[in-house]
C-alpha positions in Angstrom: -54.6 127.7 -77.2 -54.7 125.6 -74.1 -51.8 125.9 -71.6 -48.6 124.2 -72.9 -45.5 123.2 -70.9 -42.3 123.5 -73.0 -38.7 122.9 -72.1 -36.0 125.5 -72.2 -33.1 125.2 -74.7 -30.1 123.6 -73.0 -28.1 126.9 -73.2 -30.9 128.8 -71.4 -30.9 126.2 -68.6 -27.2 126.7 -68.1 -27.6 130.5 -68.0 -30.5 130.3 -65.6 -28.5 128.0 -63.3 -25.7 130.5 -63.1 -28.0 133.4 -62.6 -29.9 131.8 -59.8 -27.1 130.1 -58.0 -23.8 132.0 -57.8 -23.7 135.2 -59.6 -24.5 138.9 -59.4 -22.9 140.8 -56.6 -24.8 143.8 -58.2 -28.3 142.5 -58.1 -30.0 145.7 -59.1 -28.9 145.4 -62.7 -32.0 143.3 -63.4 -34.1 146.5 -63.5 -31.7 148.1 -65.9 -31.9 145.1 -68.3 -35.7 144.9 -68.2 -36.3 148.6 -68.7 -33.8 148.5 -71.6 -35.8 145.7 -73.1 -39.0 147.7 -72.7 -37.4 150.7 -74.4 -36.2 148.5 -77.3 -39.8 147.2 -77.7 -41.0 150.7 -78.0 -38.3 151.6 -80.5 -39.3 148.5 -82.6 -42.9 149.7 -82.6 -41.9 153.2 -83.7 -39.8 151.7 -86.5 -42.5 149.3 -87.8 -45.2 152.0 -87.5 -43.3 154.1 -90.2 -44.9 151.7 -92.7 -48.1 151.0 -90.7 -49.3 153.8 -88.4 -52.3 151.6 -87.4 -49.9 149.7 -85.1 -50.1 152.5 -82.6 -53.8 151.6 -82.2 -55.3 154.2 -79.7 -52.1 154.8 -77.7 -49.5 156.8 -79.7 -47.5 157.9 -76.6 -44.8 155.3 -75.8 -43.8 154.8 -72.2 -42.6 152.3 -69.6 -44.4 151.9 -66.2 -43.0 150.3 -63.1 -45.4 149.1 -60.4 -44.5 147.7 -56.9 -47.2 145.5 -55.2 -46.0 144.9 -51.6 -48.9 142.6 -50.8 -48.4 140.4 -53.8 -44.6 140.8 -53.5 -44.3 141.6 -57.2 -42.6 144.2 -59.4 -44.2 144.8 -62.9 -42.4 146.5 -65.8 -45.0 147.4 -68.4 -44.3 148.9 -71.9 -46.7 149.7 -74.7 -44.2 148.8 -77.4 -44.4 146.2 -80.2 -45.4 143.3 -77.9 -45.0 139.5 -78.5 -47.1 137.0 -80.4 -47.4 133.4 -79.0 -44.7 132.2 -81.4 -42.4 135.1 -80.5 -42.8 134.5 -76.8 -41.8 130.8 -77.2 -38.9 131.7 -79.5 -37.6 134.7 -77.7 -38.0 133.6 -74.1 -37.3 129.9 -74.3 -34.3 129.8 -76.7 -31.2 132.0 -77.4 -30.9 132.5 -81.2 -27.9 134.7 -80.9 -24.6 132.9 -81.5 -21.9 133.2 -78.8 -23.8 131.6 -76.0 -20.9 129.3 -75.1 -18.5 132.3 -75.1 -20.9 134.1 -72.8 -20.9 131.1 -70.4 -17.1 130.9 -70.5 -16.7 134.7 -69.9 -19.3 134.7 -67.1 -17.6 131.8 -65.3 -14.1 133.0 -65.7 -14.6 136.6 -64.4 -17.7 137.0 -62.2 -16.8 140.6 -61.5 -18.0 141.4 -65.0 -21.3 139.6 -64.8 -23.4 142.7 -64.6 -22.1 143.9 -68.0 -21.8 140.6 -69.8 -25.5 139.7 -69.4 -26.5 142.7 -71.5 -23.7 142.3 -74.0 -24.8 138.8 -75.0 -28.5 139.6 -75.3 -29.8 137.5 -72.4 -30.8 140.4 -70.2 -34.4 139.1 -69.7 -33.1 136.2 -67.6 -31.5 138.6 -65.1 -35.0 138.9 -63.6 -34.3 135.5 -61.9 -31.6 137.2 -59.8 -34.3 138.5 -57.5 -37.4 136.5 -58.6 -38.3 132.8 -58.1 -41.0 133.2 -60.8 -41.5 135.5 -63.8 -44.8 135.9 -65.6 -44.9 137.7 -69.0 -48.2 138.9 -70.4 -48.1 140.4 -73.9 -49.9 141.1 -77.2 -48.3 142.1 -80.4 -49.4 145.3 -82.0 -51.9 144.6 -84.8 -53.2 141.3 -83.3 -56.7 140.9 -81.9 -57.2 141.2 -78.1 -57.9 137.5 -77.8 -54.5 136.7 -79.3 -52.5 137.7 -76.2 -50.1 135.4 -74.6 -49.1 134.5 -71.0 -45.6 133.0 -70.5 -44.5 131.8 -67.0 -41.6 130.0 -65.5 -39.8 129.4 -62.2 -36.5 129.5 -64.0 -35.7 125.8 -63.8 -36.2 123.5 -66.8 -39.6 124.4 -68.2 -42.0 127.3 -69.0 -45.7 127.5 -69.6 -47.5 129.3 -72.4 -51.2 130.0 -72.8 -53.5 132.3 -74.7 -55.1 135.2 -72.9 -57.3 138.2 -73.8 -55.3 141.4 -73.5 -57.0 144.6 -74.7 -53.8 146.7 -74.8 -50.7 146.0 -76.9 -47.3 145.7 -75.3 -45.8 143.6 -72.5 -46.0 143.2 -68.7 -43.0 141.5 -67.1 -44.1 140.5 -63.6 -41.4 139.5 -61.1 -42.5 137.4 -58.1 -39.7 138.2 -55.6 -37.8 135.6 -53.7 -37.7 135.6 -49.9 -35.0 138.0 -48.7 -35.4 140.5 -51.6 -37.8 142.8 -49.8 -35.6 145.9 -50.4 -37.0 145.9 -54.0 -40.5 146.3 -52.7 -39.5 149.8 -51.6 -40.5 152.4 -54.2 -37.6 154.6 -53.3 -35.2 151.8 -54.1 -36.7 151.3 -57.5 -36.7 155.1 -58.2 -33.0 155.4 -57.3 -32.1 152.4 -59.4 -33.9 153.7 -62.4 -32.2 157.1 -61.9 -28.8 155.4 -61.7 -29.0 153.0 -64.7 -31.9 154.2 -67.0 -31.8 158.0 -66.7 -30.7 158.3 -70.4 -33.7 156.2 -71.7 -35.5 158.5 -74.1 -38.9 157.3 -73.0 -40.6 158.3 -69.8 -40.3 155.7 -67.1 -43.3 156.2 -64.8 -44.1 155.2 -61.3 -47.1 156.0 -59.0 -46.7 159.1 -57.0 -46.6 158.4 -53.2 -48.0 160.4 -50.3 -46.9 160.0 -46.6 -49.6 158.4 -44.4 -48.9 159.5 -40.9 -51.4 157.0 -39.4 -49.6 154.0 -41.0 -46.2 155.7 -40.9 -45.5 154.8 -44.5 -45.7 156.1 -48.0 -48.9 155.1 -49.9 -49.1 154.9 -53.7 -51.7 157.2 -55.4 -53.4 156.9 -58.8 -51.2 159.7 -60.2 -48.2 158.6 -62.3 -45.0 160.6 -62.5 -41.7 160.2 -64.5 -38.7 159.0 -62.5 -36.1 159.5 -65.2 -35.1 162.5 -67.3 -36.8 160.9 -70.4 -34.2 162.4 -72.7 -31.4 160.5 -74.3 -28.2 161.5 -72.4 -26.4 162.6 -75.6 -29.2 165.1 -76.4 -29.0 166.9 -73.1 -26.8 169.9 -72.5 -23.3 168.9 -71.4 -23.7 171.3 -68.4 -26.6 169.2 -67.1 -24.7 165.8 -67.1 -22.4 164.7 -64.3 -19.2 162.8 -64.7 -20.9 159.9 -62.9 -23.7 159.9 -65.4 -21.2 159.8 -68.3 -19.3 157.0 -66.7 -22.5 154.9 -66.1 -23.6 155.5 -69.6 -20.3 154.3 -71.0 -20.4 151.2 -68.8 -23.8 150.3 -70.2 -23.1 150.8 -73.9 -19.5 149.4 -73.7 -20.4 146.5 -71.4 -17.5 147.4 -69.2 -17.2 147.3 -65.4 -14.7 150.1 -65.3 -15.2 153.8 -66.2 -13.8 155.1 -69.5 -10.2 156.4 -69.7 -11.5 159.6 -71.3 -14.7 160.8 -73.0 -15.9 163.5 -75.4 -19.4 164.8 -76.0 -20.0 166.9 -79.2 -22.8 168.3 -81.1 -22.2 169.2 -84.8 -24.6 171.5 -86.6 -24.8 172.4 -90.2 -25.8 170.4 -93.3 -25.0 167.2 -91.4 -26.2 167.3 -87.8 -25.2 164.6 -85.4 -24.0 163.8 -81.9 -21.0 161.6 -81.3 -20.3 157.9 -80.8 -20.5 154.4 -82.6 -23.8 152.8 -82.0 -26.0 154.3 -84.7 -29.3 156.1 -83.9 -31.4 158.1 -86.2 -33.6 160.7 -84.6 -33.1 158.8 -81.3 -34.3 155.5 -82.8 -31.7 152.7 -82.4 -30.6 151.4 -85.9 -27.4 149.5 -85.7 -25.2 148.1 -82.9 -21.8 148.1 -84.6 -21.7 150.7 -87.4 -18.2 150.1 -88.7 -18.5 152.7 -91.4 -18.8 155.5 -88.9 -15.2 155.0 -87.6 -12.0 154.0 -89.3 -10.8 150.6 -88.4 -7.8 151.9 -86.3 -10.3 153.6 -83.9 -12.3 150.4 -83.4 -11.7 150.6 -79.6 -13.9 153.7 -79.3 -17.3 153.1 -77.7 -20.2 155.5 -77.9 -23.3 156.7 -79.7 -23.8 158.6 -83.0 -27.3 160.1 -83.4 -28.0 161.7 -86.7 -31.1 163.6 -87.9 -30.0 163.5 -91.5 -29.9 159.7 -92.3 -33.1 157.8 -93.1 -34.6 155.5 -90.5 -34.4 152.6 -93.0 -30.7 153.1 -93.5 -28.8 149.9 -94.5 -25.1 149.0 -94.3 -24.9 149.4 -98.0 -26.3 152.9 -97.9 -23.8 153.8 -95.1 -20.9 152.9 -97.4 -22.2 155.2 -100.1 -23.6 158.2 -98.1 -21.8 161.6 -98.2 -23.4 162.3 -94.8 -21.7 159.2 -93.3 -18.4 160.3 -94.8 -18.7 163.7 -93.1 -19.7 162.1 -89.8 -16.7 159.7 -90.0 -14.3 162.5 -90.7 -15.7 164.7 -87.9 -15.7 161.9 -85.3 -12.1 160.9 -86.3 -10.9 164.4 -85.7 -12.7 164.6 -82.3 -11.1 161.4 -81.1 -7.6 162.5 -82.2 -8.1 165.8 -80.5 -9.1 164.0 -77.3 -5.9 161.8 -77.5 -3.7 164.8 -78.3 -5.1 166.6 -75.3 -4.1 163.7 -73.0 -0.8 163.1 -74.7 0.4 166.7 -74.6 -1.1 167.8 -71.3 1.0 169.6 -68.7 -0.7 167.4 -66.2 1.4 164.3 -65.4 -1.7 162.3 -64.5 -3.2 163.0 -68.0 0.1 162.0 -69.7 0.1 158.8 -67.6 -3.4 158.0 -68.8 -2.2 158.4 -72.4 0.8 156.0 -71.7 -1.7 153.5 -70.4 -3.9 154.0 -73.5 -0.9 153.5 -75.8 0.2 150.4 -74.1 -3.2 148.9 -74.7 -4.0 150.2 -78.2 -0.8 151.6 -79.7 -0.4 148.7 -82.1 -3.9 149.3 -83.4 -3.3 153.0 -83.7 -0.2 152.5 -85.9 -2.5 150.9 -88.5 -3.9 154.4 -89.1 -0.6 155.7 -90.5 -1.0 153.4 -93.5 -4.8 153.7 -93.8 -5.6 157.4 -93.0 -3.4 159.6 -95.2 -5.4 162.8 -94.2 -4.5 162.4 -90.6 -1.0 160.8 -91.0 0.9 163.7 -89.4 -1.4 163.8 -86.4 -1.1 160.1 -85.9 2.6 160.2 -86.2 2.6 162.8 -83.4 0.6 160.4 -81.2 2.9 157.4 -81.7 5.2 156.3 -78.9 8.3 154.2 -79.3 10.7 152.3 -77.0 13.7 154.3 -75.9 16.6 153.9 -73.4 15.4 157.3 -72.0 11.7 156.4 -71.5 10.4 152.9 -70.6 6.8 153.9 -71.3 7.7 155.1 -74.8 8.7 158.4 -76.3 7.2 160.6 -79.1 9.1 161.7 -82.2 9.2 165.3 -81.0 10.5 164.4 -77.5 13.1 162.1 -78.9 14.5 164.9 -81.1 14.6 167.2 -78.0 
C-alpha cells in the first residue's frame, strides 16, 4: 500500500483541538494512558491466543518497553501485544466508535479539573499523547500477519493522518511521541520512571526501561543496553496488603473509577476456598480483563461501588449470560455485598467522629440508592435497616433507628 492521507472523524478533530489547546493541568497522564493501552493490547493477545497459540510467534513473554531518545526528542512506548492491521489502525486511530463522544466533550468543557480522568473513561486515551507531542507515529503489525503487512500511522494532531505499509518483523505496536518544544522534562529518564511508578505500578506486565549509569566525564546518566523493570509488575490487588500504601490505593481507585478525588473508604479482601477471588467490580479472570461493568457481581443498590474482582474459578470466555447462571458468581456477589456492608457499618458505628462524619457524607450522596436494598435484598434487610438514616429534629444529618429509640 502506498502512503495515504485520510481525514480524522469530526469528533476526533474536536477532541484533538481541546487536548492541544487548553486542557491538561496534569500533563503526565499521557504516559498512564499509553501504557494502559499497551497493557490492554497484551491482554487481548493473551485472550485470542487461548484458541490460537501460534499468535505468540516466537515471543511468549508479554511486556511494555519505554525508550527516551534525547537527540531525536522522542519517547517510544512499545508493546508486543496483539498489534494492529492497516484497517484497524485507520478505524481505531482515526475515528471514535464508542458512543458518548458528545457527552465526553460536554463533560470536558464544563469541568476541566476532571480532564485527566475523563479521557480514560471515554476511551480516547491515545489522543492524550498530543498533550506533549506535536506529532505521533504509530508502527504496528497484528499478530498472525506477515512481516510485510505492518503499518505506519502518523499525524500532527490537526485534521489529517497518514497511513502506509511497512515491513515489521515483530508483532505489536510502537507509539512514538515527537515532543513539543518546552516539554524537555519528559526527556529525563527519572521523570518517566517516577511517572510510571505513580500511575502504572499496578500493571501486571513488566514495564521496562534501559538501565542508566553515571558518566562522570559528561556529568550525566547514560543509558545502557540492559533493560530493567520500573514497576512492580504485579496487579495491585494480588499483592499483600502490607506492601501497598494508602497513596497507591487512592491512585488505583482514581484510575479505575475515573475520579479526581480519593475514595471515601476502601476495602481489600482475598477469599479462599472453593471460590477464590479478590474484591471489586471490574471483572478479571486470572488477571486478564474480561468485563468493564459486571452488573451481576454487585446488587443494584451497591452500584456506586468501584473496584476490581479477579477470580481464578471463572472461565476466560465467560459471558454475561453465564454470569447470571453461575453458582460461583452468586457466591462472589454475596461475599462482596457483606464486605461492603461491613465497611459501611464500621464507618457508621465508629467511635471516631471523623469516621461518622464520613458516613454522613456518604448517606447524603447515596442514601436514596441504599434504601432500594431493603426491598431487594431480603437476606441483608436487617443490616441495611441499621445503616439507614432519617431526618429528625434532633439531628440535621440524619439519625439511625437505634439512636432515635435511645
